[in-house]
C-alpha positions in Angstrom: 53.3 -12.7 12.0 54.5 -13.5 8.5 52.7 -12.1 5.4 51.5 -15.6 4.7 49.9 -15.9 8.2 48.3 -12.5 7.8 46.8 -13.4 4.4 45.5 -16.7 5.7 43.9 -15.0 8.7 42.2 -12.4 6.4 41.0 -15.2 4.1 39.5 -17.1 7.1 37.8 -14.0 8.4 36.4 -13.2 5.0 35.1 -16.7 4.6 33.4 -16.6 8.0 31.8 -13.2 7.2 30.4 -14.5 3.9 29.0 -17.5 5.6 27.4 -15.4 8.3 25.7 -13.3 5.6 24.4 -16.2 3.6 20.8 -16.3 2.5 19.9 -19.4 4.5 16.9 -17.7 6.1 15.3 -16.9 2.8 13.8 -13.7 1.4 13.2 -11.1 4.1 9.5 -10.1 4.7 9.3 -6.3 4.7 6.4 -3.9 5.1 5.3 -2.1 1.9 3.8 1.1 3.2 3.4 2.6 -0.3 1.3 -0.4 -1.5 -0.8 -0.2 1.7 -1.5 3.5 1.0 -2.3 2.9 -2.7 -4.7 0.1 -1.9 -6.4 2.2 0.9 -6.8 5.0 -1.6 -8.2 2.7 -4.2 -10.7 1.3 -1.7 -11.7 4.9 -0.7 -12.0 6.4 -4.2 -12.9 3.4 -6.3 -11.3 2.3 -9.6 -9.4 -0.6 -11.0 -5.7 -1.2 -11.4 -3.3 -4.0 -12.1 -1.4 -5.2 -9.1 1.7 -5.3 -11.3 1.3 -1.6 -12.0 1.3 -0.9 -8.3 4.2 -3.1 -7.4 6.4 -3.2 -10.4 9.4 -5.6 -10.4 9.9 -8.9 -12.1 7.3 -11.4 -11.0 4.8 -13.7 -12.8 2.7 -14.8 -9.8 1.8 -13.7 -6.3 0.7 -15.5 -3.2 -1.6 -13.5 -0.9 -2.0 -14.8 2.6 -4.8 -14.8 5.0 -4.0 -13.8 8.6 -2.9 -15.0 11.1 -0.6 -17.3 9.2 2.5 -19.3 10.1 5.9 -19.1 8.4 5.7 -22.8 7.8 2.4 -22.5 6.0 3.6 -19.6 3.8 6.8 -21.5 2.9 4.8 -24.6 1.9 2.5 -22.5 -0.3 5.3 -20.7 -2.2 8.0 -23.4 -2.1 10.7 -21.2 -0.7 12.1 -19.8 2.5 10.7 -16.6 3.9 12.6 -14.7 6.7 9.8 -13.8 9.0 8.5 -14.4 12.5 7.1 -17.9 13.3 3.6 -16.5 13.0 2.3 -13.4 11.2 -0.2 -11.9 13.7 -0.7 -8.4 12.1 -4.1 -7.4 10.7 -2.7 -7.5 7.1 -1.8 -9.6 4.2 1.6 -11.2 3.2 2.3 -11.0 -0.5 5.0 -13.3 -1.8 6.0 -12.5 -5.4 7.4 -15.4 -7.5 9.3 -15.4 -10.8 9.5 -18.8 -12.6 8.5 -20.5 -9.3 11.3 -18.9 -7.3 10.6 -16.4 -4.5 11.5 -12.9 -5.8 10.4 -10.8 -2.8 8.1 -10.9 0.2 6.1 -7.9 1.5 3.2 -7.3 3.8 0.5 -4.6 3.8 -1.6 -3.3 6.7 -4.6 -3.6 7.0 -5.7 -6.8 5.3 -7.2 -5.4 2.1 -6.7 -8.3 -0.4 -8.4 -11.6 -0.9 -6.1 -14.5 -0.1 -5.1 -16.8 -2.9 -2.6 -17.3 -5.8 -2.8 -14.9 -8.7 -0.9 -14.3 -12.0 0.8 -11.0 -12.8 -2.3 -10.0 -14.7 -4.5 -9.8 -11.6 -6.5 -6.6 -11.3 -7.8 -5.0 -8.2 -11.1 -3.3 -8.4 -13.1 -1.2 -5.9 -16.5 0.5 -6.2 -15.5 3.0 -3.6 -15.8 3.1 0.2 -17.2 1.1 2.0 -17.0 -1.6 -0.8 -14.2 -4.1 -0.4 -11.4 -4.7 -2.9 -12.1 -7.4 -5.5 -9.3 -9.3 -7.2 -9.8 -10.9 -10.6 -7.6 -12.4 -13.3 
């Protein structure tokens, strides 16, 4: 093989690798165990906290799902692709964080502790203590 052929082969392999790693599937849905624990503790002990304080990151709105929920439904609600199973069957909530209308990240918590809906980054979560449920308010 000539040096030109080797370089061309490497270039083609690199291009194929980049294509295979593209973000066509959307933002990956990942479990947020830390948030699940924090919310369970809030429910147990009572108190009030901003969701943004718990999650951090750059986002200006959040979509909280009901369950079970289909990927198609979630994607229509948030206007972006989410890399998840066809149907979310867990006893939990999906949270899709958006910044300027674009999906920034997607997580889920177990169990379902939050009220489904769309909220701004100023949403607060309040609990009177167990067995009271968590309340979400702008």
